[in-house]
All heavy atoms as a GROMACS GRO file, in nm:
protein
  551
    1MET      N    1  11.099  10.281   8.055
    1MET     CA    2  11.103  10.366   8.174
    1MET      C    3  11.124  10.281   8.301
    1MET      O    4  11.210  10.317   8.378
    1MET     CB    5  10.969  10.436   8.183
    1MET     CG    6  10.959  10.540   8.293
    1MET     SD    7  10.809  10.632   8.271
    1MET     CE    8  10.767  10.649   8.431
    2LEU      N    9  11.047  10.175   8.319
    2LEU     CA   10  11.062  10.091   8.444
    2LEU      C   11  11.135   9.960   8.403
    2LEU      O   12  11.115   9.858   8.469
    2LEU     CB   13  10.920  10.064   8.494
    2LEU     CG   14  10.859  10.180   8.557
    2LEU    CD1   15  10.717  10.138   8.604
    2LEU    CD2   16  10.929  10.241   8.673
    3ARG      N   17  11.211   9.964   8.307
    3ARG     CA   18  11.282   9.839   8.258
    3ARG      C   19  11.371   9.786   8.375
    3ARG      O   20  11.371   9.670   8.394
    3ARG     CB   21  11.366   9.866   8.143
    3ARG     CG   22  11.424   9.744   8.076
    3ARG     CD   23  11.489   9.776   7.943
    3ARG     NE   24  11.491   9.913   7.906
    3ARG     CZ   25  11.556   9.964   7.808
    3ARG    NH1   26  11.636   9.890   7.747
    3ARG    NH2   27  11.544  10.086   7.777
    4ASN      N   28  11.441   9.862   8.441
    4ASN     CA   29  11.537   9.818   8.548
    4ASN      C   30  11.483   9.866   8.680
    4ASN      O   31  11.554   9.918   8.763
    4ASN     CB   32  11.676   9.871   8.524
    4ASN     CG   33  11.735   9.806   8.397
    4ASN    OD1   34  11.708   9.694   8.367
    4ASN    ND2   35  11.822   9.884   8.315
    5ALA      N   36  11.360   9.846   8.713
    5ALA     CA   37  11.295   9.905   8.832
    5ALA      C   38  11.364   9.834   8.956
    5ALA      O   39  11.404   9.899   9.052
    5ALA     CB   40  11.149   9.873   8.838
    6PHE      N   41  11.379   9.704   8.958
    6PHE     CA   42  11.445   9.627   9.078
    6PHE      C   43  11.571   9.561   9.033
    6PHE      O   44  11.565   9.460   8.958
    6PHE     CB   45  11.337   9.530   9.129
    6PHE     CG   46  11.235   9.590   9.218
    6PHE    CD1   47  11.099   9.583   9.178
    6PHE    CD2   48  11.260   9.658   9.332
    6PHE    CE1   49  11.003   9.642   9.238
    6PHE    CE2   50  11.161   9.710   9.406
    6PHE     CZ   51  11.035   9.708   9.369
    7GLU      N   52  11.677   9.611   9.078
    7GLU     CA   53  11.807   9.555   9.053
    7GLU      C   54  11.840   9.471   9.178
    7GLU      O   55  11.773   9.483   9.287
    7GLU     CB   56  11.910   9.662   9.032
    7GLU     CG   57  11.886   9.732   8.892
    7GLU     CD   58  11.992   9.831   8.868
    7GLU    OE1   59  12.092   9.838   8.932
    7GLU    OE2   60  11.978   9.912   8.772
    8PRO      N   61  11.933   9.375   9.174
    8PRO     CA   62  11.965   9.299   9.289
    8PRO      C   63  11.994   9.371   9.418
    8PRO      O   64  11.952   9.337   9.523
    8PRO     CB   65  12.087   9.215   9.245
    8PRO     CG   66  12.074   9.210   9.100
    8PRO     CD   67  12.016   9.340   9.048
    9TRP      N   68  12.062   9.483   9.412
    9TRP     CA   69  12.097   9.558   9.523
    9TRP      C   70  11.964   9.628   9.580
    9TRP      O   71  11.964   9.647   9.706
    9TRP     CB   72  12.216   9.665   9.495
    9TRP     CG   73  12.167   9.773   9.416
    9TRP    CD1   74  12.173   9.796   9.275
    9TRP    CD2   75  12.114   9.912   9.461
    9TRP    NE1   76  12.135   9.914   9.236
    9TRP    CE2   77  12.096   9.986   9.342
    9TRP    CE3   78  12.091   9.958   9.580
    9TRP    CZ2   79  12.049  10.121   9.355
    9TRP    CZ3   80  12.044  10.092   9.592
    9TRP    CH2   81  12.025  10.161   9.482
   10HIS      N   82  11.866   9.664   9.500
   10HIS     CA   83  11.746   9.708   9.560
   10HIS      C   84  11.675   9.602   9.654
   10HIS      O   85  11.634   9.632   9.763
   10HIS     CB   86  11.636   9.738   9.448
   10HIS     CG   87  11.675   9.865   9.364
   10HIS    ND1   88  11.701   9.858   9.237
   10HIS    CD2   89  11.695   9.996   9.411
   10HIS    CE1   90  11.730   9.979   9.184
   10HIS    NE2   91  11.722  10.061   9.300
   11LEU      N   92  11.672   9.472   9.605
   11LEU     CA   93  11.618   9.364   9.678
   11LEU      C   94  11.697   9.345   9.808
   11LEU      O   95  11.633   9.323   9.910
   11LEU     CB   96  11.610   9.247   9.593
   11LEU     CG   97  11.512   9.257   9.473
   11LEU    CD1   98  11.524   9.131   9.389
   11LEU    CD2   99  11.371   9.282   9.512
   12ILE      N  100  11.824   9.345   9.795
   12ILE     CA  101  11.908   9.329   9.923
   12ILE      C  102  11.884   9.442  10.022
   12ILE      O  103  11.866   9.418  10.143
   12ILE     CB  104  12.062   9.318   9.886
   12ILE    CG1  105  12.086   9.200   9.806
   12ILE    CG2  106  12.145   9.331   9.997
   12ILE    CD1  107  12.236   9.191   9.744
   13LEU      N  108  11.871   9.560   9.973
   13LEU     CA  109  11.843   9.666  10.062
   13LEU      C  110  11.704   9.659  10.122
   13LEU      O  111  11.688   9.678  10.247
   13LEU     CB  112  11.850   9.807   9.987
   13LEU     CG  113  11.825   9.927  10.068
   13LEU    CD1  114  11.943   9.955  10.160
   13LEU    CD2  115  11.818  10.059   9.970
   14ILE      N  116  11.603   9.617  10.056
   14ILE     CA  117  11.468   9.591  10.106
   14ILE      C  118  11.468   9.489  10.217
   14ILE      O  119  11.415   9.497  10.320
   14ILE     CB  120  11.369   9.564   9.993
   14ILE    CG1  121  11.340   9.683   9.913
   14ILE    CG2  122  11.238   9.512  10.053
   14ILE    CD1  123  11.273   9.660   9.782
   15ILE      N  124  11.540   9.377  10.191
   15ILE     CA  125  11.548   9.264  10.283
   15ILE      C  126  11.622   9.305  10.407
   15ILE      O  127  11.582   9.272  10.524
   15ILE     CB  128  11.617   9.141  10.216
   15ILE    CG1  129  11.523   9.076  10.117
   15ILE    CG2  130  11.652   9.036  10.325
   15ILE    CD1  131  11.587   8.975  10.028
   16ALA      N  132  11.732   9.389  10.389
   16ALA     CA  133  11.804   9.441  10.512
   16ALA      C  134  11.720   9.526  10.600
   16ALA      O  135  11.719   9.519  10.724
   16ALA     CB  136  11.929   9.513  10.462
   17VAL      N  137  11.633   9.609  10.536
   17VAL     CA  138  11.550   9.699  10.612
   17VAL      C  139  11.441   9.628  10.684
   17VAL      O  140  11.411   9.647  10.804
   17VAL     CB  141  11.479   9.816  10.519
   17VAL    CG1  142  11.372   9.884  10.585
   17VAL    CG2  143  11.585   9.903  10.471
   18LEU      N  144  11.390   9.514  10.615
   18LEU     CA  145  11.280   9.431  10.682
   18LEU      C  146  11.350   9.359  10.804
   18LEU      O  147  11.277   9.348  10.914
   18LEU     CB  148  11.230   9.332  10.582
   18LEU     CG  149  11.138   9.392  10.481
   18LEU    CD1  150  11.090   9.279  10.375
   18LEU    CD2  151  11.012   9.444  10.541
   19VAL      N  152  11.467   9.316  10.792
   19VAL     CA  153  11.526   9.246  10.898
   19VAL      C  154  11.552   9.334  11.014
   19VAL      O  155  11.528   9.302  11.140
   19VAL     CB  156  11.660   9.173  10.852
   19VAL    CG1  157  11.738   9.122  10.972
   19VAL    CG2  158  11.633   9.059  10.767
   20LEU      N  159  11.594   9.460  10.985
   20LEU     CA  160  11.626   9.554  11.093
   20LEU      C  161  11.495   9.607  11.166
   20LEU      O  162  11.485   9.617  11.281
   20LEU     CB  163  11.696   9.683  11.030
   20LEU     CG  164  11.835   9.661  10.993
   20LEU    CD1  165  11.887   9.786  10.932
   20LEU    CD2  166  11.916   9.626  11.120
   21LEU      N  167  11.385   9.614  11.083
   21LEU     CA  168  11.258   9.661  11.145
   21LEU      C  169  11.189   9.551  11.224
   21LEU      O  170  11.145   9.587  11.331
   21LEU     CB  171  11.164   9.711  11.031
   21LEU     CG  172  11.198   9.841  10.967
   21LEU    CD1  173  11.092   9.870  10.855
   21LEU    CD2  174  11.184   9.951  11.076
   22PHE      N  175  11.184   9.434  11.174
   22PHE     CA  176  11.108   9.328  11.228
   22PHE      C  177  11.182   9.225  11.303
   22PHE      O  178  11.125   9.147  11.388
   22PHE     CB  179  11.015   9.259  11.134
   22PHE     CG  180  10.924   9.353  11.069
   22PHE    CD1  181  10.935   9.386  10.939
   22PHE    CD2  182  10.810   9.406  11.141
   22PHE    CE1  183  10.853   9.478  10.875
   22PHE    CE2  184  10.717   9.498  11.083
   22PHE     CZ  185  10.733   9.534  10.948
   23GLY      N  186  11.314   9.215  11.278
   23GLY     CA  187  11.384   9.112  11.340
   23GLY      C  188  11.387   8.990  11.264
   23GLY      O  189  11.285   8.957  11.199
   24SER      N  190  11.485   8.904  11.286
   24SER     CA  191  11.490   8.776  11.203
   24SER      C  192  11.391   8.678  11.258
   24SER      O  193  11.352   8.579  11.182
   24SER     CB  194  11.638   8.712  11.203
   24SER     OG  195  11.673   8.693  11.332
   25LYS      N  196  11.350   8.684  11.381
   25LYS     CA  197  11.256   8.589  11.436
   25LYS      C  198  11.110   8.606  11.387
   25LYS      O  199  11.040   8.516  11.377
   25LYS     CB  200  11.264   8.586  11.595
   25LYS     CG  201  11.390   8.540  11.641
   25LYS     CD  202  11.389   8.530  11.791
   25LYS     CE  203  11.530   8.479  11.836
   25LYS     NZ  204  11.538   8.481  11.989
   26LYS      N  205  11.076   8.731  11.360
   26LYS     CA  206  10.941   8.762  11.325
   26LYS      C  207  10.914   8.735  11.174
   26LYS      O  208  10.806   8.714  11.133
   26LYS     CB  209  10.912   8.909  11.355
   26LYS     CG  210  10.883   8.943  11.492
   26LYS     CD  211  10.748   8.926  11.516
   26LYS     CE  212  10.722   8.978  11.663
   26LYS     NZ  213  10.579   8.951  11.697
   27LEU      N  214  11.018   8.741  11.088
   27LEU     CA  215  10.995   8.732  10.952
   27LEU      C  216  10.939   8.603  10.904
   27LEU      O  217  10.853   8.597  10.817
   27LEU     CB  218  11.130   8.760  10.874
   27LEU     CG  219  11.169   8.905  10.870
   27LEU    CD1  220  11.311   8.922  10.808
   27LEU    CD2  221  11.072   8.989  10.806
   28PRO      N  222  10.984   8.486  10.955
   28PRO     CA  223  10.926   8.359  10.910
   28PRO      C  224  10.768   8.354  10.951
   28PRO      O  225  10.695   8.306  10.873
   28PRO     CB  226  11.002   8.251  10.981
   28PRO     CG  227  11.129   8.315  11.014
   28PRO     CD  228  11.107   8.456  11.040
   29ASP      N  229  10.738   8.409  11.069
   29ASP     CA  230  10.599   8.416  11.099
   29ASP      C  231  10.513   8.502  11.016
   29ASP      O  232  10.408   8.466  10.974
   29ASP     CB  233  10.585   8.459  11.253
   29ASP     CG  234  10.640   8.364  11.355
   29ASP    OD1  235  10.649   8.247  11.319
   29ASP    OD2  236  10.678   8.404  11.468
   30MET      N  237  10.575   8.610  10.972
   30MET     CA  238  10.505   8.706  10.882
   30MET      C  239  10.485   8.635  10.746
   30MET      O  240  10.378   8.650  10.689
   30MET     CB  241  10.585   8.831  10.867
   30MET     CG  242  10.579   8.926  10.987
   30MET     SD  243  10.687   9.054  10.983
   30MET     CE  244  10.630   9.148  10.835
   31ALA      N  245  10.589   8.573  10.698
   31ALA     CA  246  10.586   8.501  10.568
   31ALA      C  247  10.476   8.386  10.579
   31ALA      O  248  10.395   8.368  10.478
   31ALA     CB  249  10.709   8.434  10.535
   32ARG      N  250  10.471   8.315  10.691
   32ARG     CA  251  10.373   8.206  10.697
   32ARG      C  252  10.230   8.266  10.699
   32ARG      O  253  10.148   8.216  10.642
   32ARG     CB  254  10.406   8.131  10.839
   32ARG     CG  255  10.335   7.999  10.847
   32ARG     CD  256  10.381   7.926  10.976
   32ARG     NE  257  10.523   7.901  10.972
   32ARG     CZ  258  10.609   7.957  11.059
   32ARG    NH1  259  10.570   8.026  11.163
   32ARG    NH2  260  10.740   7.930  11.047
   33GLY      N  261  10.217   8.367  10.777
   33GLY     CA  262  10.079   8.436  10.775
   33GLY      C  263  10.033   8.492  10.635
   33GLY      O  264   9.926   8.484  10.602
   34LEU      N  265  10.134   8.550  10.558
   34LEU     CA  266  10.109   8.591  10.431
   34LEU      C  267  10.072   8.475  10.341
   34LEU      O  268   9.980   8.487  10.258
   34LEU     CB  269  10.230   8.662  10.374
   34LEU     CG  270  10.213   8.724  10.234
   34LEU    CD1  271  10.104   8.831  10.231
   34LEU    CD2  272  10.344   8.787  10.189
   35GLY      N  273  10.138   8.370  10.356
   35GLY     CA  274  10.103   8.248  10.278
   35GLY      C  275   9.959   8.194  10.311
   35GLY      O  276   9.893   8.166  10.216
   36ARG      N  277   9.938   8.181  10.433
   36ARG     CA  278   9.793   8.143  10.469
   36ARG      C  279   9.690   8.238  10.415
   36ARG      O  280   9.592   8.189  10.352
   36ARG     CB  281   9.780   8.133  10.621
   36ARG     CG  282   9.843   8.023  10.688
   36ARG     CD  283   9.835   8.038  10.835
   36ARG     NE  284   9.922   7.934  10.897
   36ARG     CZ  285   9.963   7.942  11.022
   36ARG    NH1  286   9.935   8.051  11.091
   36ARG    NH2  287  10.035   7.854  11.072
   37SER      N  288   9.713   8.370  10.424
   37SER     CA  289   9.612   8.455  10.373
   37SER      C  290   9.598   8.455  10.227
   37SER      O  291   9.495   8.471  10.159
   37SER     CB  292   9.638   8.605  10.411
   37SER     OG  293   9.766   8.646  10.354
   38MET      N  294   9.706   8.428  10.148
   38MET     CA  295   9.703   8.413   9.999
   38MET      C  296   9.630   8.289   9.965
   38MET      O  297   9.561   8.284   9.874
   38MET     CB  298   9.845   8.403   9.950
   38MET     CG  299   9.923   8.540   9.950
   38MET     SD  300   9.833   8.670   9.870
   38MET     CE  301   9.853   8.617   9.702
   39ARG      N  302   9.649   8.179  10.045
   39ARG     CA  303   9.573   8.056  10.022
   39ARG      C  304   9.423   8.071  10.040
   39ARG      O  305   9.342   8.024   9.958
   39ARG     CB  306   9.617   7.933  10.103
   39ARG     CG  307   9.734   7.868  10.044
   39ARG     CD  308   9.781   7.745  10.129
   39ARG     NE  309   9.896   7.794  10.200
   39ARG     CZ  310   9.923   7.774  10.331
   39ARG    NH1  311   9.837   7.719  10.402
   39ARG    NH2  312  10.024   7.816  10.375
   40ILE      N  313   9.389   8.147  10.144
   40ILE     CA  314   9.247   8.178  10.169
   40ILE      C  315   9.184   8.262  10.059
   40ILE      O  316   9.080   8.233  10.012
   40ILE     CB  317   9.225   8.249  10.310
   40ILE    CG1  318   9.268   8.146  10.422
   40ILE    CG2  319   9.091   8.300  10.330
   40ILE    CD1  320   9.276   8.213  10.558
   41LEU      N  321   9.266   8.364  10.021
   41LEU     CA  322   9.212   8.446   9.914
   41LEU      C  323   9.199   8.368   9.785
   41LEU      O  324   9.095   8.384   9.709
   41LEU     CB  325   9.318   8.559   9.890
   41LEU     CG  326   9.284   8.659   9.780
   41LEU    CD1  327   9.152   8.738   9.817
   41LEU    CD2  328   9.398   8.757   9.758
   42LYS      N  329   9.288   8.281   9.749
   42LYS     CA  330   9.274   8.194   9.626
   42LYS      C  331   9.153   8.109   9.638
   42LYS      O  332   9.076   8.093   9.539
   42LYS     CB  333   9.400   8.113   9.615
   42LYS     CG  334   9.406   8.037   9.483
   42LYS     CD  335   9.548   7.963   9.475
   42LYS     CE  336   9.556   7.887   9.357
   42LYS     NZ  337   9.678   7.816   9.343
   43ALA      N  338   9.127   8.045   9.753
   43ALA     CA  339   9.016   7.958   9.775
   43ALA      C  340   8.878   8.041   9.756
   43ALA      O  341   8.788   7.992   9.697
   43ALA     CB  342   9.025   7.886   9.910
   44GLU      N  343   8.874   8.162   9.812
   44GLU     CA  344   8.754   8.236   9.802
   44GLU      C  345   8.735   8.280   9.664
   44GLU      O  346   8.616   8.287   9.606
   44GLU     CB  347   8.764   8.362   9.895
   44GLU     CG  348   8.764   8.322  10.048
   44GLU     CD  349   8.629   8.260  10.088
   44GLU    OE1  350   8.523   8.302  10.031
   44GLU    OE2  351   8.634   8.167  10.175
   45ALA      N  352   8.835   8.311   9.588
   45ALA     CA  353   8.824   8.351   9.449
   45ALA      C  354   8.773   8.236   9.367
   45ALA      O  355   8.680   8.256   9.280
   45ALA     CB  356   8.956   8.399   9.394
   46LYS      N  357   8.812   8.116   9.394
   46LYS     CA  358   8.769   7.997   9.323
   46LYS      C  359   8.615   7.971   9.351
   46LYS      O  360   8.544   7.940   9.265
   46LYS     CB  361   8.850   7.871   9.363
   46LYS     CG  362   8.971   7.857   9.290
   46LYS     CD  363   9.034   7.724   9.324
   46LYS     CE  364   9.166   7.696   9.254
   46LYS     NZ  365   9.225   7.561   9.291
   47THR      N  366   8.587   7.991   9.478
   47THR     CA  367   8.438   7.969   9.514
   47THR      C  368   8.354   8.068   9.451
   47THR      O  369   8.251   8.040   9.398
   47THR     CB  370   8.427   7.991   9.665
   47THR    OG1  371   8.512   7.894   9.731
   47THR    CG2  372   8.284   7.964   9.719
   48LEU      N  373   8.398   8.200   9.445
   48LEU     CA  374   8.322   8.298   9.371
   48LEU      C  375   8.312   8.271   9.228
   48LEU      O  376   8.200   8.290   9.167
   48LEU     CB  377   8.381   8.437   9.390
   48LEU     CG  378   8.363   8.499   9.528
   48LEU    CD1  379   8.440   8.631   9.542
   48LEU    CD2  380   8.221   8.518   9.560
   49LYS      N  381   8.413   8.225   9.164
   49LYS     CA  382   8.406   8.187   9.019
   49LYS      C  383   8.307   8.075   8.986
   49LYS      O  384   8.240   8.071   8.895
   49LYS     CB  385   8.542   8.161   8.964
   49LYS     CG  386   8.632   8.277   8.936
   49LYS     CD  387   8.762   8.226   8.868
   49LYS     CE  388   8.840   8.358   8.840
   49LYS     NZ  389   8.963   8.315   8.774
   50ALA      N  390   8.312   7.972   9.093
   50ALA     CA  391   8.223   7.860   9.077
   50ALA      C  392   8.080   7.895   9.089
   50ALA      O  393   7.990   7.848   9.028
   50ALA     CB  394   8.261   7.759   9.169
   51GLU      N  395   8.047   7.998   9.176
   51GLU     CA  396   7.913   8.039   9.204
   51GLU      C  397   7.860   8.136   9.108
   51GLU      O  398   7.739   8.151   9.086
   51GLU     CB  399   7.906   8.095   9.357
   51GLU     CG  400   7.929   8.000   9.460
   51GLU     CD  401   7.926   8.071   9.593
   51GLU    OE1  402   7.911   8.192   9.600
   51GLU    OE2  403   7.931   7.999   9.698
   52LYS      N  404   7.944   8.212   9.036
   52LYS     CA  405   7.908   8.312   8.948
   52LYS      C  406   7.816   8.262   8.833
   52LYS      O  407   7.705   8.322   8.808
   52LYS     CB  408   8.024   8.384   8.890
   52LYS     CG  409   7.991   8.509   8.816
   52LYS     CD  410   8.113   8.587   8.785
   52LYS     CE  411   8.079   8.722   8.720
   52LYS     NZ  412   8.201   8.800   8.692
   53PRO      N  413   7.834   8.161   8.766
   53PRO     CA  414   7.741   8.106   8.667
   53PRO      C  415   7.602   8.073   8.717
   53PRO      O  416   7.498   8.092   8.662
   53PRO     CB  417   7.808   7.990   8.600
   53PRO     CG  418   7.960   7.997   8.627
   53PRO     CD  419   7.958   8.075   8.759
   54ASP      N  420   7.599   8.014   8.836
   54ASP     CA  421   7.472   7.980   8.904
   54ASP      C  422   7.394   8.110   8.931
   54ASP      O  423   7.267   8.109   8.903
   54ASP     CB  424   7.489   7.903   9.026
   54ASP     CG  425   7.552   7.764   8.998
   54ASP    OD1  426   7.555   7.725   8.887
   54ASP    OD2  427   7.620   7.711   9.097
   55ALA      N  428   7.450   8.215   8.975
   55ALA     CA  429   7.379   8.330   9.017
   55ALA      C  430   7.326   8.404   8.890
   55ALA      O  431   7.220   8.463   8.889
   55ALA     CB  432   7.482   8.424   9.079
   56THR      N  433   7.391   8.392   8.772
   56THR     CA  434   7.350   8.455   8.654
   56THR      C  435   7.238   8.372   8.582
   56THR      O  436   7.155   8.425   8.513
   56THR     CB  437   7.469   8.483   8.549
   56THR    OG1  438   7.522   8.357   8.515
   56THR    CG2  439   7.555   8.576   8.603
   57ALA      N  440   7.233   8.245   8.610
   57ALA     CA  441   7.134   8.156   8.546
   57ALA      C  442   7.000   8.166   8.614
   57ALA      O  443   6.891   8.163   8.556
   57ALA     CB  444   7.180   8.011   8.552
   58ARG      N  445   6.991   8.203   8.742
   58ARG     CA  446   6.863   8.208   8.814
   58ARG      C  447   6.780   8.326   8.769
   58ARG      O  448   6.661   8.297   8.732
   58ARG     CB  449   6.897   8.230   8.959
   58ARG     CG  450   6.953   8.102   9.029
   58ARG     CD  451   6.971   8.131   9.177
   58ARG     NE  452   7.052   8.017   9.224
   58ARG     CZ  453   7.138   8.028   9.322
   58ARG    NH1  454   7.158   8.138   9.387
   58ARG    NH2  455   7.200   7.922   9.366
   59PRO      N  456   6.827   8.444   8.742
   59PRO     CA  457   6.739   8.548   8.703
   59PRO      C  458   6.680   8.523   8.556
   59PRO      O  459   6.559   8.559   8.530
   59PRO     CB  460   6.803   8.672   8.696
   59PRO     CG  461   6.930   8.649   8.795
   59PRO     CD  462   6.953   8.503   8.779
   60GLU      N  463   6.752   8.451   8.478
   60GLU     CA  464   6.700   8.422   8.340
   60GLU      C  465   6.594   8.327   8.344
   60GLU      O  466   6.501   8.326   8.263
   60GLU     CB  467   6.819   8.381   8.247
   60GLU     CG  468   6.917   8.491   8.228
   60GLU     CD  469   7.035   8.429   8.146
   60GLU    OE1  470   7.014   8.360   8.057
   60GLU    OE2  471   7.149   8.468   8.184
   61ALA      N  472   6.594   8.226   8.437
   61ALA     CA  473   6.489   8.118   8.439
   61ALA      C  474   6.368   8.174   8.492
   61ALA      O  475   6.255   8.124   8.447
   61ALA     CB  476   6.552   8.009   8.522
   62ALA      N  477   6.364   8.262   8.584
   62ALA     CA  478   6.238   8.318   8.634
   62ALA      C  479   6.188   8.430   8.552
   62ALA      O  480   6.258   8.517   8.519
   62ALA     CB  481   6.269   8.361   8.780
   63PRO      N  482   6.048   8.430   8.516
   63PRO     CA  483   5.997   8.539   8.447
   63PRO      C  484   5.984   8.664   8.525
   63PRO      O  485   5.974   8.655   8.642
   63PRO     CB  486   5.859   8.486   8.400
   63PRO     CG  487   5.827   8.384   8.494
   63PRO     CD  488   5.960   8.321   8.542
   64ARG      N  489   6.001   8.781   8.465
   64ARG     CA  490   5.992   8.894   8.533
   64ARG      C  491   5.848   8.943   8.554
   64ARG      O  492   5.769   8.916   8.459
   64ARG     CB  493   6.056   9.009   8.457
   64ARG     CG  494   6.206   8.993   8.441
   64ARG     CD  495   6.266   9.104   8.373
   64ARG     NE  496   6.407   9.098   8.353
   64ARG     CZ  497   6.489   9.178   8.293
   64ARG    NH1  498   6.433   9.288   8.228
   64ARG    NH2  499   6.624   9.165   8.282
   65PRO      N  500   5.811   8.990   8.676
   65PRO     CA  501   5.674   9.030   8.693
   65PRO      C  502   5.625   9.139   8.605
   65PRO      O  503   5.508   9.141   8.560
   65PRO     CB  504   5.671   9.072   8.840
   65PRO     CG  505   5.796   9.029   8.893
   65PRO     CD  506   5.895   9.006   8.791
   66GLU      N  507   5.719   9.231   8.575
   66GLU     CA  508   5.674   9.344   8.474
   66GLU      C  509   5.642   9.289   8.336
   66GLU      O  510   5.545   9.328   8.273
   66GLU     CB  511   5.776   9.450   8.471
   66GLU     CG  512   5.833   9.502   8.599
   66GLU     CD  513   5.957   9.424   8.636
   66GLU    OE1  514   6.044   9.388   8.559
   66GLU    OE2  515   5.976   9.408   8.759
   67ALA      N  516   5.722   9.199   8.294
   67ALA     CA  517   5.700   9.139   8.152
   67ALA      C  518   5.563   9.062   8.147
   67ALA      O  519   5.484   9.063   8.045
   67ALA     CB  520   5.811   9.054   8.122
   68ALA      N  521   5.532   8.986   8.255
   68ALA     CA  522   5.412   8.915   8.257
   68ALA      C  523   5.287   8.996   8.266
   68ALA      O  524   5.188   8.968   8.201
   68ALA     CB  525   5.410   8.816   8.380
   69ALA      N  526   5.292   9.111   8.333
   69ALA     CA  527   5.185   9.203   8.347
   69ALA      C  528   5.162   9.277   8.220
   69ALA      O  529   5.040   9.312   8.177
   69ALA     CB  530   5.207   9.307   8.450
   70ARG      N  531   5.260   9.302   8.134
   70ARG     CA  532   5.243   9.367   8.012
   70ARG      C  533   5.171   9.292   7.893
   70ARG      O  534   5.099   9.333   7.822
   70ARG     CB  535   5.378   9.411   7.949
   70ARG     CG  536   5.432   9.529   8.036
   70ARG     CD  537   5.572   9.564   7.976
   70ARG     NE  538   5.648   9.646   8.068
   70ARG     CZ  539   5.770   9.669   8.060
   70ARG    NH1  540   5.843   9.618   7.953
   70ARG    NH2  541   5.836   9.740   8.150
   71HIS      N  542   5.185   9.162   7.898
   71HIS     CA  543   5.132   9.067   7.796
   71HIS      C  544   5.000   9.034   7.831
   71HIS      O  545   4.915   9.007   7.872
   71HIS     CB  546   5.221   8.948   7.776
   71HIS     CG  547   5.352   8.983   7.708
   71HIS    ND1  548   5.471   8.977   7.781
   71HIS    CD2  549   5.387   9.024   7.591
   71HIS    CE1  550   5.571   9.003   7.707
   71HIS    NE2  551   5.516   9.035   7.581
   0.00000   0.00000   0.00000
């Protein structure tokens, strides 16, 4: 169904519309900003993955107050 979703002329048309809308001077700045935001997103995702095992280990190490009161 979506086997030929983007053909070369589709991409050329998209690029032409972007150049017409934003101008050739703005496009490098937009690409640079997009690259920066992707790097920030990637760094934050790595940080969250690194912190995730620590967050799950803490509740297991501490006894639950309800469980201590029952015994």
